[in-house]
Every structure is written in structure tokens, then in C-alpha cells.
N, C-alpha and C positions, 0 to 999 in steps of 0.2 A: 712488598709494601705498597707499591703503586697500584696494584690490583685492588687492594683493600680500599684505597682512596677513591679509585675509579668507581668501584661498586657502591661505596657510600654516597658519592656524588650522584650517581645514577638513581639510587633510592631516594635521595633528597629531591631530585628533579621530579621523580614520579609522584612523591607526596605533595610537592608544590603544585603539580598539575591537578591531582585528585582532590586535595584539601588545602587550597591556598591560604585561607584565613588561619586555620589551625596550624599549618606549617610555619607561617610567619610569626604567629604568637609564640609558639614553642621556641623557634629560633631566637626571637627577641629576648625571651626569658633566659635562655641558656647563655646568650652573649652578655646580658646584664649580670648574670651570676659570675661568669668568668671574669668580666671586667672588675667586679667588686672584689673577687678573691685576689686578683693581681694587685689591685689598688691597696687592699689591706696589707698584703705582704710587702709591697714597695714602701708603704708609709710606716713600716716598722711594727705593725701589730703582731705580737708574738703568737697568740692563739686566734685562729680564724673565728670571727664573729658570725656564727652560722645563722642566727636569727636575722641579722642585717642582710646577709647574703640572700636568704630565702625571700625576705620581703622585697628586695630589689628584683629578684627573679620574678616574683609575683607582679610587680609593676610592669616589667617588660612583657610578661605573658598576657596579663589582663588589660593593660592599657596601651603601651607603646607599640607593640606589634599590630594589634587590631586598629589602632588609630592610624598608623602608617598605611595599612592595607586600604582602609576606606578613604584616606586622604588622596592616595594615588588613583583610586577609582574615580573620585570626585574630580580630580584634575583632568582625567581623560574625558569626563563628561563635559566639563566647562570648556575645554579646548579641543573638542572633538574634531578630528581631521586636520587640525592646524599643526604645522611643522615649522622647523627653522629656528634660527637664533632669537628672533623676536618673540616667538611663542615660549621658548625656554626662559627668556628674560621675564616675561609676564608671569610664568609659573613660579619662578624664583621670588619675584616681588610679592606675589600673592601669598606664597607660603611664609615668607619672612614677616609679612604684616599681619598674618592671621594665626597660623598654627605655631609659629616659633614663640611668640609671646604667651600664647595659651599653654603650650607644652612646658615652658619654663615655670609658669605660675603653678600649674598642676604638680609638676615634679617637686618644686620647693615646698609646697603645701603637704604633699604626700610624705616627703622625707621628714619634715618636721613633726607632723602629727603621728604618722604610722611607724616610720623607721626609728626616729628618736623618741617617740612617745611624749612629746612636749604638749603642754596645754594650748588651746586655740589662741588665747591672747598673746602668748609668747611667739607662736608661729606667725600670726598676723603681723606683729611688730617686726619680726625678723624679715619676713617677705617684703614688707613696706620699705625697710631699710636697705636690703640687699638686692631686691629685684631690678632696679634700674641698672646697676653695675653688671648683673648677670646678663640682662638682655642686651646691653650695649656690647658686652664681650661676645655674646652669641652672634650678634650681627657682624662682627669682624671675621668670624670663622665659618659659620654655617651657610652663608650665601654661596661660597665657593664650592662647598660640598653639594648643595642643592643644584648648582649649575652643572657640576659633573654628573650628578645623578640623572637629571632630566636630559642632558645632552648625550650621554654615552651609555647609560645603564638601561638595559631592557626593563620594561615595566614590572615583570614578574620578579626581578631581583632588586628593585629599588628599596624595599623594606630591609632586605638583607644588607645591602650596602650602607643604608642609613644606620642600621643597628650596629654594624661593625664599626663604623666611624664613631658612632655614639659611645661605644665601649671604650675606644681609644681616648675620646674626649673626656669621659668620666675618670679614667686613670689619670690623665693630665690634670684635671680639676682637683682630684684628690691629693695629688702630689703638690700642687700649688697651694692648697689649703694647709698642707703639712708644713711647707716652707714658711708661710705667713705665721703659723702658730709657733714655729721654732724661733723666728725672728722676734716675735712678741715676748717670748719667754726669757 
């Protein structure tokens, strides 16, 4: 079994080297799909909602993976040659003040319009109502992840790390939403 894992990892590293954007996009899509499948099962959904799963995979593939790829390239350009904890702190602050709010807004809009198929007026109202809470919650969790990512993770694995943690985060949020819905019922 360990030979299979070693070979798969070797192949992944090769693809990451040859086709970094494509590999990160596919990885992000697959992790988003796995996350949603787990979240659906843990939240008590009897039959897997395949459409929802595929739309979340599409989000990971078409947006989250490529966005992360180019974000980390941009960070390397902005902080070219800078090292140390001060630079890591600057990267975390910059990410949390720019891409974190943007990504939450994009995801909430995508989820409402595309995944749930809601009308624009409903989605706009829901985002207006829920966005501040979502962003404040994100600022309690994601700076720690960003710090670890910039401090300890090699640049080629940052999107993988972020996508993996994002998958765990999505499962947590799904379960939290289910708990709130059960309490309300």
C-alpha cells in the first residue's frame, strides 16, 4: 500500500512541477467535492446531492485553485526576497484585508446564485445580512492558517494546504449550520 501512496505522491509532484496551475485547480476541485460529500453525509442528507457536489467542485476548480495560485505568485512579487516573521505578518495582514473579504463575498454569491439557484435580490439580501458575521468568523480562524502557510509551507504547496484546511472548514460550517437549523426547529 505504501508503494501506491509513494507513487501517487511522486506523480502529483511531477504534475505540480510541469503544470502548476492545472494541478492546483484540479486538487482544489477534488478537495471541494470531497468536503461537500463528507459535509452532506455528516449533516444527515440521505441521498448525495450530486448537482451541489459538482457545482462546488466547479467552484474549487475554476475559482479557488486558480485564485490561490495567482495570489501566492503575487505575494512573492510584492515581497520579493523578503524573509522573516515581519514579512510573514505583512503577508497575513495583506491577505486578510484583501483576498479574505473578497473570497467570502464571491463564495456566498456563487453559492446563493449557482448552487442554490436563488434570485439575485434574495442573494444580495442574504449576503448583506450574513456577510459581516461570516467575515468576522473568518478573521478568527484564517489568520492562523495563513501564518502557518506563509511561515512553514513551501510556496508550491500553499494552495494544497489552503484547499485542505478550507475543506475541513467547509465541513465545520456545514455542521454548524445544521446545528443552528436543528435548534431553530
